[in-house]
N, C-alpha and C positions, 0 to 999 in steps of 0.2 A: 327454227333455231339457227343462228348464224353458224355456218360451218367453215367459213373462210374469212380472213381478215379483209376489212373494207379498204380498198385502194383506189386512188385516182381522183376523179371529179364527181361530186354529188351536187346537183343543182338544187338550190333552195327555191323550190318551184313556187310560182305565184298561184294564188287561188282565183280562178276566173269566176266572175259573177255575170248573171244574165241582166237583161234590161230592167228587171224588177229588183235587182240587187241580191238575188238568191244564188247560192253556190250552184255552178253549172257543171255537172259531171262530164257531159259531152265535150265541152270546151277544155276541161282539165285533161281528158284523155288525149286530146290533140296536142296539148303542151307536153305531156309525157312522151308522146311519139316523136316530137321535135328533139327531145333530149336523147332518146334511144338511137336516133339517127347517128349521133356522135358518140355513142357508148357512155354517155354520162349517167351516173346514178341519180336517184331521186331522194330528196330530203323534203318532206312535206310538213305543213303546219308550222313552219318556222317564222321568223320575222318577216321575210318577203312573202310568206304565205298568209300574212295578216292574222296569225293565230289569236291575237289580242282582241279581235272583233268577231271571232267565231265562237258559237256555242259548242258544247260537247257533241251534240248530234251532228253538227256540221263537220267537226273535226273527224268524227268517225266516217262520215260520207267521203270526205277528202281522202282519208287514208285508204279506205276500201277501194275507191276508184283508182288510186295510184297503184296499189298492190295488184289489182286485176289487170291493169294495162301493162305494168312492168313484167308481170308473169315470170319472174325469176331471171330475166335477161341481164339485169344490172342490180347493184346494191340498192336496197330500199329501206330507208330510215324514216321514222315518224317522230316528230317532236310531241311530247306529252306534258310539258311542264305547266303546272297550275300553281296558284298561291298556296294551297293547302296540300299537305302530304296525302291525305285520304283521297282527295279529288284526283290528284296525279296518279295514284295507284289504280283507281277505278278506270280512268281513261287508258292507262297503260295495259291493264289486263284485257280490255276490249280490243285494242289495236293489235296486241300480241296475238290474239286469236285469229286475226285477219291474215297473218303470214308475213309480217314485217321481219327484216333481218335483225333490226335493233331499234331501240328508242333513244331519244335524246331528251334531256331534262334540264330546262333553264332553272336558275336559282329562283326561289320565291321572290316576288317583287313587292314594292310598297312598304313592307315591314322590314326594318334593318335586322340582320341576323348575325350572330357570332359564328365563328368557324365550327365550334362544337355543335351548334344547332344545325348547321349545314350538313355536318357528318351524320347526325341522327336522321335528318330528312332523307338524304341520299341512301343511307344504309337501309332504311325502312322500304324505300322504293325498290332497291335492288333485291331485297329479300322477297318481295311480293310479286314483282313483275317477271314473268317466265321467259323473257328474252334479254339479250345483252343490253346494258345501259351505258350511254355516253353522258358524261357531265357536260354542261353547256354554260360557259362563262361569257356574260355580256353585261358587265357592270354599268356601262353607260345608260342602259335601258332599265336595269333592275335595281340598281343601287347596292347590290350585294356582289362581292368578289369572292371567287373560290381561290384562295391562296395556293401557291404551288405546293407547299407542305401539306395542305389539306387534300389536294388532288393525289399526292403520293400516298397519303394515309388511306384514302378511299380506293386507290388502285389495288390494295391488298384484298379487297372484296372480290370473290371469283366471278361475280356477275357485273362488275363495273369494268368496262373494257377500254375506256378512253375518255378524252375530253375534247370538246369543240371550243376553241378560244376565239371569241369575237370582241375582245377588248380593243383591238385596233392597232396595237403597237407591236413592233418586233420584240421589244423587251418583255412584254407579257408572254408572247409565244415562246421565246427562248427560255423564260423562267420555268414553264411547264416541261419543256424538253429536257432541261437540266435536272429538274426535280424527279423525273421518272426514268432517268438514265439507269440502265441495268434492270429495267422492268420490261422485258421484251413482249409481254402479253398485253401491255397497256399502250394504246395509240393516242397520238396528239393530232388533231385535225385543225387546220387553219381556217378561220372564218373570213378575214378581210381579203378581198380579191387582189390587193396589191402585194400580198405576202405569200401567194400560192407557190411561186417558184422557189423563193428562199426557204419556205417551209419544207418543200421536198428535198432541197439540198441538205437541210439540217436534220432531216429524219421524220418529218410529218408523213403519215401514211396516206392522207387524203386532204382535199380542200372542199369546203362547202361554199359554193359560189352563187351569189345573187345575180351577178352580171351574166352568168350563163343563160339566164332568161333572155338577155338581149343579144348575146353573141355566143351561143353554145359551142360553135366550132372553135372559136378563138380560145376559150377557156380550156376546152378539151385538149388543144394542142400543147398547152403548157405541160400537162401531164404526159401526153403521148411522146413528145420529144424527150422529156426527162427520162421516162421509162425506157426509151430506146437508146439512151446514152448520148443524145445530141443536146448537150447542155446549152450550146450557143443558140440553137433554134428555140429551146424552151424559154430562154431569157428573152429572146426577141418576141415570142408570143406573149410573155408577161408584160413587156414594155407596151405592146399594143393594147392589152387589156387595162394596163395601168393608165394609159392615156384616156381610154374610154371612161374609166372611173373618175379621173380628175375632171374631165369635161362635163360628165353627166351630173356629178355631185356638186359642181359649181352652180348648177341651175336649181337643183332641189335635192333633198336628202332622201335616202332610201327609207322605207320600201316604196314610197309613192313614186319616186323618180324611176325606179326599175319597172314598175308596172306600167306607167305611162309610156315609157320608151318601148316596152314590149307591145303595147297597144298600137303605137304609132308605126311600128314595124309592119303592121297589118295583121297581127295576131289578135284573135277575138277573145280578150281576157276581161273586158269591162273595166270599170273604174274602181279605184280603191274605195273601201267602205267607210273609212274614217274621214273626218272633215279635213280636206286638204285642197287648196285652190291653186290652179296654175294660171298665170297671166297669159295673154296672147303672146307676149315676148318669150315667156318660158316655153310655150308650146312650139314656137318657131325654132327656138334654140335646140330643143330636144329632137325635132324633126331633122335638123341638120346633123345632129350627133348620130342618129340611127342610120342615116345614109352613109356617114363616114366610117362607122364601126360595125355595121351589120355583116353577117357572114359573107355576103357578096363582095365585101370590101377587104377580105383577108389578104394581106400582102403576099405575093408569091414567095418571098423569102422565108415565110414561116408556115406556108401551107404544108399539109401532110404529104 
């Protein structure tokens, strides 16, 4: 059970596959250790973890592997969202028993839902799953938006402790921060990498970063400088990561771009499981990007 608020950076960690396309726990452990080096927390089975092409047994394996490697050193959150309420609860109970600090729950996808239906869905999950629950808003991928007023209503539930917003805009993030103002036990977590610094300034407790797979040190510095009161250096680190985001996503969209960049850094994570093709020009461009923005290229003015 989570005993402290989640703060700082959590990496939306990629799920490594072996040559046969199976989940590889040994490679996943290595990726967790990369993040621990920079004190980044772990968020598994999210979008960058390709949850949408993992079965429930694989999601359990990913979670168990991450929990064991994290070993309580940093925050550990597992995403459990499925289309049905019952399936989400079943997975949530299983991963809760593994020792996660909290779970995150994407809105159901494919089927359009009203706000009242989302409230019933999340309430049932929070009633049944014995660890704290974060709502997860990513309407561009699910087709369903958790409205700020809905988040505020759900914040009244004692086991719903926050929301991860990956809508992509500052307006969306600001809407949640405004809606839950005066609710000190409910946290807003920023999802888009370009909003991490601004989110911290405005009151977000943490950011969930896909690009921390590519440059874990750079993303960690956004938080560490902010935490230490060096706002200028935090903004400089954000600008560095913002440039990485702009350049990488101009070549291909996440999560495929993030995983390929991680692979081209020399990390043994395998290819994405879903059908996505990179041209030779794409690969050449990503190789240049990882050289430019890898941890070895952190500018001295933002180094810790």
